[in-house]
PyMOL CGO cylinders between C-alpha atoms (Angstrom):
from pymol import cmd
from pymol.cgo import CYLINDER

trace = [
    CYLINDER, 70.85, -23.10, 48.18, 73.83, -22.51, 46.27, 0.3, 1, 1, 1, 1, 1, 1,
    CYLINDER, 73.83, -22.51, 46.27, 73.63, -21.04, 42.97, 0.3, 1, 1, 1, 1, 1, 1,
    CYLINDER, 73.63, -21.04, 42.97, 76.88, -22.74, 42.05, 0.3, 1, 1, 1, 1, 1, 1,
    CYLINDER, 76.88, -22.74, 42.05, 75.30, -26.06, 41.62, 0.3, 1, 1, 1, 1, 1, 1,
    CYLINDER, 75.30, -26.06, 41.62, 72.56, -24.63, 39.79, 0.3, 1, 1, 1, 1, 1, 1,
    CYLINDER, 72.56, -24.63, 39.79, 72.82, -25.04, 36.05, 0.3, 1, 1, 1, 1, 1, 1,
    CYLINDER, 72.82, -25.04, 36.05, 72.68, -21.85, 34.25, 0.3, 1, 1, 1, 1, 1, 1,
    CYLINDER, 72.68, -21.85, 34.25, 71.14, -23.54, 31.05, 0.3, 1, 1, 1, 1, 1, 1,
    CYLINDER, 71.14, -23.54, 31.05, 67.52, -24.29, 31.28, 0.3, 1, 1, 1, 1, 1, 1,
    CYLINDER, 67.52, -24.29, 31.28, 67.81, -27.28, 29.41, 0.3, 1, 1, 1, 1, 1, 1,
    CYLINDER, 67.81, -27.28, 29.41, 68.21, -30.27, 31.46, 0.3, 1, 1, 1, 1, 1, 1,
    CYLINDER, 68.21, -30.27, 31.46, 69.75, -33.72, 30.30, 0.3, 1, 1, 1, 1, 1, 1,
    CYLINDER, 69.75, -33.72, 30.30, 66.32, -35.21, 29.74, 0.3, 1, 1, 1, 1, 1, 1,
    CYLINDER, 66.32, -35.21, 29.74, 65.34, -32.06, 27.57, 0.3, 1, 1, 1, 1, 1, 1,
    CYLINDER, 65.34, -32.06, 27.57, 68.54, -32.69, 25.50, 0.3, 1, 1, 1, 1, 1, 1,
    CYLINDER, 68.54, -32.69, 25.50, 68.11, -36.27, 25.11, 0.3, 1, 1, 1, 1, 1, 1,
    CYLINDER, 68.11, -36.27, 25.11, 64.22, -35.53, 24.08, 0.3, 1, 1, 1, 1, 1, 1,
    CYLINDER, 64.22, -35.53, 24.08, 65.70, -32.96, 21.46, 0.3, 1, 1, 1, 1, 1, 1,
    CYLINDER, 65.70, -32.96, 21.46, 68.31, -35.11, 19.98, 0.3, 1, 1, 1, 1, 1, 1,
    CYLINDER, 68.31, -35.11, 19.98, 65.86, -37.96, 19.75, 0.3, 1, 1, 1, 1, 1, 1,
    CYLINDER, 65.86, -37.96, 19.75, 63.17, -35.82, 17.71, 0.3, 1, 1, 1, 1, 1, 1,
    CYLINDER, 63.17, -35.82, 17.71, 66.01, -34.67, 15.51, 0.3, 1, 1, 1, 1, 1, 1,
    CYLINDER, 66.01, -34.67, 15.51, 67.28, -38.40, 14.91, 0.3, 1, 1, 1, 1, 1, 1,
    CYLINDER, 67.28, -38.40, 14.91, 63.71, -39.32, 14.22, 0.3, 1, 1, 1, 1, 1, 1,
    CYLINDER, 63.71, -39.32, 14.22, 63.21, -36.42, 11.70, 0.3, 1, 1, 1, 1, 1, 1,
    CYLINDER, 63.21, -36.42, 11.70, 66.41, -37.50, 10.00, 0.3, 1, 1, 1, 1, 1, 1,
    CYLINDER, 66.41, -37.50, 10.00, 65.29, -40.92, 9.86, 0.3, 1, 1, 1, 1, 1, 1,
    CYLINDER, 65.29, -40.92, 9.86, 62.00, -40.12, 8.71, 0.3, 1, 1, 1, 1, 1, 1,
    CYLINDER, 62.00, -40.12, 8.71, 63.30, -37.50, 5.86, 0.3, 1, 1, 1, 1, 1, 1,
    CYLINDER, 63.30, -37.50, 5.86, 65.66, -40.39, 4.78, 0.3, 1, 1, 1, 1, 1, 1,
    CYLINDER, 65.66, -40.39, 4.78, 62.94, -42.68, 4.24, 0.3, 1, 1, 1, 1, 1, 1,
    CYLINDER, 62.94, -42.68, 4.24, 60.89, -40.38, 2.12, 0.3, 1, 1, 1, 1, 1, 1,
    CYLINDER, 60.89, -40.38, 2.12, 63.75, -39.91, -0.56, 0.3, 1, 1, 1, 1, 1, 1,
    CYLINDER, 63.75, -39.91, -0.56, 63.52, -42.13, -3.23, 0.3, 1, 1, 1, 1, 1, 1,
    CYLINDER, 63.52, -42.13, -3.23, 66.29, -44.26, -4.78, 0.3, 1, 1, 1, 1, 1, 1,
    CYLINDER, 66.29, -44.26, -4.78, 67.58, -43.30, -8.03, 0.3, 1, 1, 1, 1, 1, 1,
    CYLINDER, 67.58, -43.30, -8.03, 66.61, -45.85, -10.89, 0.3, 1, 1, 1, 1, 1, 1,
    CYLINDER, 66.61, -45.85, -10.89, 68.91, -48.48, -11.73, 0.3, 1, 1, 1, 1, 1, 1,
    CYLINDER, 68.91, -48.48, -11.73, 70.66, -47.46, -14.93, 0.3, 1, 1, 1, 1, 1, 1,
    CYLINDER, 70.66, -47.46, -14.93, 69.27, -48.02, -18.30, 0.3, 1, 1, 1, 1, 1, 1,
    CYLINDER, 69.27, -48.02, -18.30, 70.35, -51.14, -20.03, 0.3, 1, 1, 1, 1, 1, 1,
    CYLINDER, 70.35, -51.14, -20.03, 72.76, -50.49, -22.80, 0.3, 1, 1, 1, 1, 1, 1,
    CYLINDER, 72.76, -50.49, -22.80, 70.81, -50.62, -26.15, 0.3, 1, 1, 1, 1, 1, 1,
    CYLINDER, 70.81, -50.62, -26.15, 71.65, -53.56, -28.04, 0.3, 1, 1, 1, 1, 1, 1,
    CYLINDER, 71.65, -53.56, -28.04, 72.94, -52.93, -31.65, 0.3, 1, 1, 1, 1, 1, 1,
    CYLINDER, 72.94, -52.93, -31.65, 69.82, -52.10, -33.91, 0.3, 1, 1, 1, 1, 1, 1,
    CYLINDER, 69.82, -52.10, -33.91, 69.60, -54.82, -36.67, 0.3, 1, 1, 1, 1, 1, 1,
    CYLINDER, 69.60, -54.82, -36.67, 66.72, -53.82, -38.95, 0.3, 1, 1, 1, 1, 1, 1,
    CYLINDER, 66.72, -53.82, -38.95, 65.25, -56.86, -40.68, 0.3, 1, 1, 1, 1, 1, 1,
    CYLINDER, 65.25, -56.86, -40.68, 65.45, -56.91, -44.33, 0.3, 1, 1, 1, 1, 1, 1,
    CYLINDER, 65.45, -56.91, -44.33, 62.27, -56.15, -45.92, 0.3, 1, 1, 1, 1, 1, 1,
    CYLINDER, 62.27, -56.15, -45.92, 60.00, -58.83, -47.44, 0.3, 1, 1, 1, 1, 1, 1,
    CYLINDER, 60.00, -58.83, -47.44, 60.56, -59.31, -50.98, 0.3, 1, 1, 1, 1, 1, 1,
    CYLINDER, 60.56, -59.31, -50.98, 58.08, -57.58, -52.96, 0.3, 1, 1, 1, 1, 1, 1,
    CYLINDER, 58.08, -57.58, -52.96, 54.84, -59.65, -54.35, 0.3, 1, 1, 1, 1, 1, 1,
    CYLINDER, 54.84, -59.65, -54.35, 55.19, -59.43, -57.89, 0.3, 1, 1, 1, 1, 1, 1,
    CYLINDER, 55.19, -59.43, -57.89, 51.97, -61.14, -59.52, 0.3, 1, 1, 1, 1, 1, 1,
    CYLINDER, 51.97, -61.14, -59.52, 52.24, -62.82, -62.83, 0.3, 1, 1, 1, 1, 1, 1,
    CYLINDER, 52.24, -62.82, -62.83, 50.73, -60.64, -65.52, 0.3, 1, 1, 1, 1, 1, 1,
    CYLINDER, 50.73, -60.64, -65.52, 47.64, -62.16, -66.70, 0.3, 1, 1, 1, 1, 1, 1,
    CYLINDER, 47.64, -62.16, -66.70, 48.04, -63.25, -70.11, 0.3, 1, 1, 1, 1, 1, 1,
    CYLINDER, 48.04, -63.25, -70.11, 46.12, -61.22, -72.96, 0.3, 1, 1, 1, 1, 1, 1,
    CYLINDER, 46.12, -61.22, -72.96, 42.60, -62.61, -73.81, 0.3, 1, 1, 1, 1, 1, 1,
    CYLINDER, 42.60, -62.61, -73.81, 42.42, -64.97, -76.57, 0.3, 1, 1, 1, 1, 1, 1,
    CYLINDER, 42.42, -64.97, -76.57, 39.62, -63.29, -78.44, 0.3, 1, 1, 1, 1, 1, 1,
    CYLINDER, 39.62, -63.29, -78.44, 39.38, -59.55, -78.63, 0.3, 1, 1, 1, 1, 1, 1,
    CYLINDER, 39.38, -59.55, -78.63, 36.63, -57.48, -79.91, 0.3, 1, 1, 1, 1, 1, 1,
    CYLINDER, 36.63, -57.48, -79.91, 37.27, -53.52, -80.84, 0.3, 1, 1, 1, 1, 1, 1,
    CYLINDER, 37.27, -53.52, -80.84, 33.68, -52.70, -80.75, 0.3, 1, 1, 1, 1, 1, 1,
    CYLINDER, 33.68, -52.70, -80.75, 32.86, -49.15, -79.62, 0.3, 1, 1, 1, 1, 1, 1,
    CYLINDER, 32.86, -49.15, -79.62, 29.23, -49.62, -78.85, 0.3, 1, 1, 1, 1, 1, 1,
    CYLINDER, 29.23, -49.62, -78.85, 27.01, -52.52, -77.39, 0.3, 1, 1, 1, 1, 1, 1,
    CYLINDER, 27.01, -52.52, -77.39, 25.49, -52.77, -80.85, 0.3, 1, 1, 1, 1, 1, 1,
    CYLINDER, 25.49, -52.77, -80.85, 28.71, -53.20, -82.37, 0.3, 1, 1, 1, 1, 1, 1,
    CYLINDER, 28.71, -53.20, -82.37, 29.49, -55.70, -79.86, 0.3, 1, 1, 1, 1, 1, 1,
    CYLINDER, 29.49, -55.70, -79.86, 26.52, -57.50, -80.61, 0.3, 1, 1, 1, 1, 1, 1,
    CYLINDER, 26.52, -57.50, -80.61, 27.82, -58.69, -84.03, 0.3, 1, 1, 1, 1, 1, 1,
    CYLINDER, 27.82, -58.69, -84.03, 31.24, -60.17, -82.31, 0.3, 1, 1, 1, 1, 1, 1,
    CYLINDER, 31.24, -60.17, -82.31, 28.86, -61.97, -79.43, 0.3, 1, 1, 1, 1, 1, 1,
    CYLINDER, 28.86, -61.97, -79.43, 26.73, -63.31, -82.16, 0.3, 1, 1, 1, 1, 1, 1,
    CYLINDER, 26.73, -63.31, -82.16, 29.69, -64.49, -84.42, 0.3, 1, 1, 1, 1, 1, 1,
    CYLINDER, 29.69, -64.49, -84.42, 31.54, -66.17, -81.19, 0.3, 1, 1, 1, 1, 1, 1,
    CYLINDER, 31.54, -66.17, -81.19, 28.14, -68.01, -80.34, 0.3, 1, 1, 1, 1, 1, 1,
    CYLINDER, 28.14, -68.01, -80.34, 27.48, -69.34, -83.96, 0.3, 1, 1, 1, 1, 1, 1,
    CYLINDER, 27.48, -69.34, -83.96, 31.09, -70.53, -84.29, 0.3, 1, 1, 1, 1, 1, 1,
    CYLINDER, 31.09, -70.53, -84.29, 30.68, -72.66, -81.09, 0.3, 1, 1, 1, 1, 1, 1,
    CYLINDER, 30.68, -72.66, -81.09, 27.24, -73.81, -81.97, 0.3, 1, 1, 1, 1, 1, 1,
    CYLINDER, 27.24, -73.81, -81.97, 27.73, -74.61, -85.89, 0.3, 1, 1, 1, 1, 1, 1,
    CYLINDER, 27.73, -74.61, -85.89, 25.77, -77.92, -85.26, 0.3, 1, 1, 1, 1, 1, 1,
    CYLINDER, 25.77, -77.92, -85.26, 22.72, -76.10, -83.65, 0.3, 1, 1, 1, 1, 1, 1,
    CYLINDER, 22.72, -76.10, -83.65, 22.45, -73.03, -86.21, 0.3, 1, 1, 1, 1, 1, 1,
    CYLINDER, 22.45, -73.03, -86.21, 19.19, -73.24, -88.23, 0.3, 1, 1, 1, 1, 1, 1,
    CYLINDER, 19.19, -73.24, -88.23, 20.43, -73.01, -91.95, 0.3, 1, 1, 1, 1, 1, 1,
    CYLINDER, 20.43, -73.01, -91.95, 18.33, -70.94, -94.37, 0.3, 1, 1, 1, 1, 1, 1,
    CYLINDER, 18.33, -70.94, -94.37, 15.33, -68.92, -93.51, 0.3, 1, 1, 1, 1, 1, 1,
    CYLINDER, 15.33, -68.92, -93.51, 13.45, -69.65, -90.09, 0.3, 1, 1, 1, 1, 1, 1,
    CYLINDER, 13.45, -69.65, -90.09, 9.86, -71.24, -90.53, 0.3, 1, 1, 1, 1, 1, 1,
    CYLINDER, 9.86, -71.24, -90.53, 6.96, -69.01, -90.07, 0.3, 1, 1, 1, 1, 1, 1,
    CYLINDER, 6.96, -69.01, -90.07, 6.04, -70.24, -86.45, 0.3, 1, 1, 1, 1, 1, 1,
    CYLINDER, 6.04, -70.24, -86.45, 8.78, -70.34, -84.11, 0.3, 1, 1, 1, 1, 1, 1,
    CYLINDER, 8.78, -70.34, -84.11, 8.79, -72.35, -81.13, 0.3, 1, 1, 1, 1, 1, 1,
    CYLINDER, 8.79, -72.35, -81.13, 10.06, -69.55, -78.82, 0.3, 1, 1, 1, 1, 1, 1,
    CYLINDER, 10.06, -69.55, -78.82, 11.48, -66.15, -79.28, 0.3, 1, 1, 1, 1, 1, 1,
    CYLINDER, 11.48, -66.15, -79.28, 13.38, -64.59, -76.35, 0.3, 1, 1, 1, 1, 1, 1,
    CYLINDER, 13.38, -64.59, -76.35, 15.30, -61.51, -75.75, 0.3, 1, 1, 1, 1, 1, 1,
    CYLINDER, 15.30, -61.51, -75.75, 18.54, -61.81, -73.78, 0.3, 1, 1, 1, 1, 1, 1,
    CYLINDER, 18.54, -61.81, -73.78, 20.91, -59.32, -72.21, 0.3, 1, 1, 1, 1, 1, 1,
    CYLINDER, 20.91, -59.32, -72.21, 24.51, -60.73, -71.46, 0.3, 1, 1, 1, 1, 1, 1,
    CYLINDER, 24.51, -60.73, -71.46, 26.88, -58.77, -69.14, 0.3, 1, 1, 1, 1, 1, 1,
    CYLINDER, 26.88, -58.77, -69.14, 30.55, -59.36, -70.41, 0.3, 1, 1, 1, 1, 1, 1,
    CYLINDER, 30.55, -59.36, -70.41, 33.51, -58.36, -68.25, 0.3, 1, 1, 1, 1, 1, 1,
    CYLINDER, 33.51, -58.36, -68.25, 36.73, -57.04, -69.80, 0.3, 1, 1, 1, 1, 1, 1,
    CYLINDER, 36.73, -57.04, -69.80, 38.13, -60.27, -70.07, 0.3, 1, 1, 1, 1, 1, 1,
    CYLINDER, 38.13, -60.27, -70.07, 35.19, -61.77, -71.96, 0.3, 1, 1, 1, 1, 1, 1,
    CYLINDER, 35.19, -61.77, -71.96, 33.61, -63.74, -68.91, 0.3, 1, 1, 1, 1, 1, 1,
    CYLINDER, 33.61, -63.74, -68.91, 29.91, -63.75, -68.62, 0.3, 1, 1, 1, 1, 1, 1,
    CYLINDER, 29.91, -63.75, -68.62, 28.93, -61.90, -65.31, 0.3, 1, 1, 1, 1, 1, 1,
    CYLINDER, 28.93, -61.90, -65.31, 25.25, -62.20, -65.99, 0.3, 1, 1, 1, 1, 1, 1,
    CYLINDER, 25.25, -62.20, -65.99, 22.41, -62.97, -68.16, 0.3, 1, 1, 1, 1, 1, 1,
    CYLINDER, 22.41, -62.97, -68.16, 19.05, -61.46, -67.71, 0.3, 1, 1, 1, 1, 1, 1,
    CYLINDER, 19.05, -61.46, -67.71, 15.90, -61.85, -69.90, 0.3, 1, 1, 1, 1, 1, 1,
    CYLINDER, 15.90, -61.85, -69.90, 13.96, -58.67, -71.30, 0.3, 1, 1, 1, 1, 1, 1,
    CYLINDER, 13.96, -58.67, -71.30, 11.48, -60.94, -73.01, 0.3, 1, 1, 1, 1, 1, 1,
    CYLINDER, 11.48, -60.94, -73.01, 11.49, -64.46, -71.61, 0.3, 1, 1, 1, 1, 1, 1,
    CYLINDER, 11.49, -64.46, -71.61, 9.95, -67.29, -73.53, 0.3, 1, 1, 1, 1, 1, 1,
    CYLINDER, 9.95, -67.29, -73.53, 8.07, -68.70, -70.35, 0.3, 1, 1, 1, 1, 1, 1,
    CYLINDER, 8.07, -68.70, -70.35, 5.93, -70.98, -72.20, 0.3, 1, 1, 1, 1, 1, 1,
    CYLINDER, 5.93, -70.98, -72.20, 9.12, -73.04, -73.10, 0.3, 1, 1, 1, 1, 1, 1,
    CYLINDER, 9.12, -73.04, -73.10, 11.47, -73.25, -69.70, 0.3, 1, 1, 1, 1, 1, 1,
    CYLINDER, 11.47, -73.25, -69.70, 13.78, -75.81, -71.41, 0.3, 1, 1, 1, 1, 1, 1,
    CYLINDER, 13.78, -75.81, -71.41, 14.37, -73.40, -74.08, 0.3, 1, 1, 1, 1, 1, 1,
    CYLINDER, 14.37, -73.40, -74.08, 15.20, -70.75, -71.67, 0.3, 1, 1, 1, 1, 1, 1,
    CYLINDER, 15.20, -70.75, -71.67, 17.47, -72.82, -69.60, 0.3, 1, 1, 1, 1, 1, 1,
    CYLINDER, 17.47, -72.82, -69.60, 19.28, -74.05, -72.87, 0.3, 1, 1, 1, 1, 1, 1,
    CYLINDER, 19.28, -74.05, -72.87, 19.80, -70.62, -73.98, 0.3, 1, 1, 1, 1, 1, 1,
    CYLINDER, 19.80, -70.62, -73.98, 21.33, -69.29, -70.80, 0.3, 1, 1, 1, 1, 1, 1,
    CYLINDER, 21.33, -69.29, -70.80, 23.29, -72.65, -70.58, 0.3, 1, 1, 1, 1, 1, 1,
    CYLINDER, 23.29, -72.65, -70.58, 24.71, -72.21, -74.55, 0.3, 1, 1, 1, 1, 1, 1,
    CYLINDER, 24.71, -72.21, -74.55, 25.74, -68.58, -73.62, 0.3, 1, 1, 1, 1, 1, 1,
    CYLINDER, 25.74, -68.58, -73.62, 27.46, -69.39, -70.14, 0.3, 1, 1, 1, 1, 1, 1,
    CYLINDER, 27.46, -69.39, -70.14, 29.49, -72.55, -71.70, 0.3, 1, 1, 1, 1, 1, 1,
    CYLINDER, 29.49, -72.55, -71.70, 30.27, -69.75, -74.64, 0.3, 1, 1, 1, 1, 1, 1,
    CYLINDER, 30.27, -69.75, -74.64, 32.53, -68.13, -72.15, 0.3, 1, 1, 1, 1, 1, 1,
    CYLINDER, 32.53, -68.13, -72.15, 35.42, -66.58, -72.55, 0.3, 1, 1, 1, 1, 1, 1,
    CYLINDER, 35.42, -66.58, -72.55, 33.61, -64.31, -75.08, 0.3, 1, 1, 1, 1, 1, 1,
    CYLINDER, 33.61, -64.31, -75.08, 35.85, -61.58, -77.28, 0.3, 1, 1, 1, 1, 1, 1,
    CYLINDER, 35.85, -61.58, -77.28, 37.20, -59.17, -74.63, 0.3, 1, 1, 1, 1, 1, 1,
    CYLINDER, 37.20, -59.17, -74.63, 35.43, -55.86, -75.22, 0.3, 1, 1, 1, 1, 1, 1,
    CYLINDER, 35.43, -55.86, -75.22, 39.00, -54.00, -74.93, 0.3, 1, 1, 1, 1, 1, 1,
    CYLINDER, 39.00, -54.00, -74.93, 37.57, -50.39, -76.05, 0.3, 1, 1, 1, 1, 1, 1,
    CYLINDER, 37.57, -50.39, -76.05, 34.75, -50.40, -73.60, 0.3, 1, 1, 1, 1, 1, 1,
    CYLINDER, 34.75, -50.40, -73.60, 36.14, -52.48, -70.65, 0.3, 1, 1, 1, 1, 1, 1,
    CYLINDER, 36.14, -52.48, -70.65, 32.97, -54.24, -70.11, 0.3, 1, 1, 1, 1, 1, 1,
    CYLINDER, 32.97, -54.24, -70.11, 29.60, -54.36, -72.03, 0.3, 1, 1, 1, 1, 1, 1,
    CYLINDER, 29.60, -54.36, -72.03, 26.08, -55.62, -71.89, 0.3, 1, 1, 1, 1, 1, 1,
    CYLINDER, 26.08, -55.62, -71.89, 24.59, -56.44, -75.17, 0.3, 1, 1, 1, 1, 1, 1,
    CYLINDER, 24.59, -56.44, -75.17, 21.27, -57.62, -76.19, 0.3, 1, 1, 1, 1, 1, 1,
    CYLINDER, 21.27, -57.62, -76.19, 20.49, -60.11, -78.71, 0.3, 1, 1, 1, 1, 1, 1,
    CYLINDER, 20.49, -60.11, -78.71, 16.90, -61.85, -79.92, 0.3, 1, 1, 1, 1, 1, 1,
    CYLINDER, 16.90, -61.85, -79.92, 16.95, -65.60, -79.73, 0.3, 1, 1, 1, 1, 1, 1,
    CYLINDER, 16.95, -65.60, -79.73, 14.92, -67.24, -82.69, 0.3, 1, 1, 1, 1, 1, 1,
    CYLINDER, 14.92, -67.24, -82.69, 14.32, -70.83, -81.67, 0.3, 1, 1, 1, 1, 1, 1,
    CYLINDER, 14.32, -70.83, -81.67, 12.93, -73.73, -83.83, 0.3, 1, 1, 1, 1, 1, 1,
    CYLINDER, 12.93, -73.73, -83.83, 10.86, -76.84, -82.40, 0.3, 1, 1, 1, 1, 1, 1,
    CYLINDER, 10.86, -76.84, -82.40, 14.07, -78.74, -83.81, 0.3, 1, 1, 1, 1, 1, 1,
    CYLINDER, 14.07, -78.74, -83.81, 16.11, -77.38, -80.88, 0.3, 1, 1, 1, 1, 1, 1,
    CYLINDER, 16.11, -77.38, -80.88, 17.84, -75.06, -83.69, 0.3, 1, 1, 1, 1, 1, 1,
    CYLINDER, 17.84, -75.06, -83.69, 18.48, -71.54, -83.54, 0.3, 1, 1, 1, 1, 1, 1,
    CYLINDER, 18.48, -71.54, -83.54, 19.43, -68.24, -85.25, 0.3, 1, 1, 1, 1, 1, 1,
    CYLINDER, 19.43, -68.24, -85.25, 20.05, -65.09, -83.55, 0.3, 1, 1, 1, 1, 1, 1,
    CYLINDER, 20.05, -65.09, -83.55, 18.41, -61.77, -84.78, 0.3, 1, 1, 1, 1, 1, 1,
    CYLINDER, 18.41, -61.77, -84.78, 21.83, -60.42, -85.29, 0.3, 1, 1, 1, 1, 1, 1,
    CYLINDER, 21.83, -60.42, -85.29, 22.95, -62.89, -87.85, 0.3, 1, 1, 1, 1, 1, 1,
    CYLINDER, 22.95, -62.89, -87.85, 19.38, -64.21, -89.18, 0.3, 1, 1, 1, 1, 1, 1,
    CYLINDER, 19.38, -64.21, -89.18, 18.78, -65.51, -92.55, 0.3, 1, 1, 1, 1, 1, 1,
    CYLINDER, 18.78, -65.51, -92.55, 15.25, -64.38, -92.16, 0.3, 1, 1, 1, 1, 1, 1,
    CYLINDER, 15.25, -64.38, -92.16, 11.79, -66.05, -91.81, 0.3, 1, 1, 1, 1, 1, 1,
    CYLINDER, 11.79, -66.05, -91.81, 9.76, -67.58, -94.81, 0.3, 1, 1, 1, 1, 1, 1,
    CYLINDER, 9.76, -67.58, -94.81, 6.63, -66.32, -94.94, 0.3, 1, 1, 1, 1, 1, 1,
    CYLINDER, 6.63, -66.32, -94.94, 3.36, -68.47, -95.06, 0.3, 1, 1, 1, 1, 1, 1,
]
cmd.load_cgo(trace, "trace")
């Protein structure tokens, strides 16, 4: 055996090729693991701010046609009674009421700041005469708007309805009294 023919390097061609293949595989594997850089962001479009919508301007409500400067429900009661009398002149009993009335009712009327009737409620209802109750409620609702209670904002006032058999009435606030027997 000649020493000259012998390769002093223990690595053989086969080993070198295997090592080269491993290195190349590692390079390919590492290249596959890298992420591509993201595409460049699109250039921003010029910003156009839309014009704001025009402000909503509500037309102011016209002032109430009728106004009450009453500071208490008791004071307002007179304004409410005068208003009802003005709209129902043909139904107001003239003079003193007879000694025996067909119906007497006590009604609370709630009026808002513009004079609209919000609610009517009976404190003493003439239940024996339901048609009178209905007619009183209808009369009150049809009289709206009442004088606007500007000093109080809204008001609930109470009045007593004195009803005659003829269908005519007086309110206790403006009554001319009652005849004695």
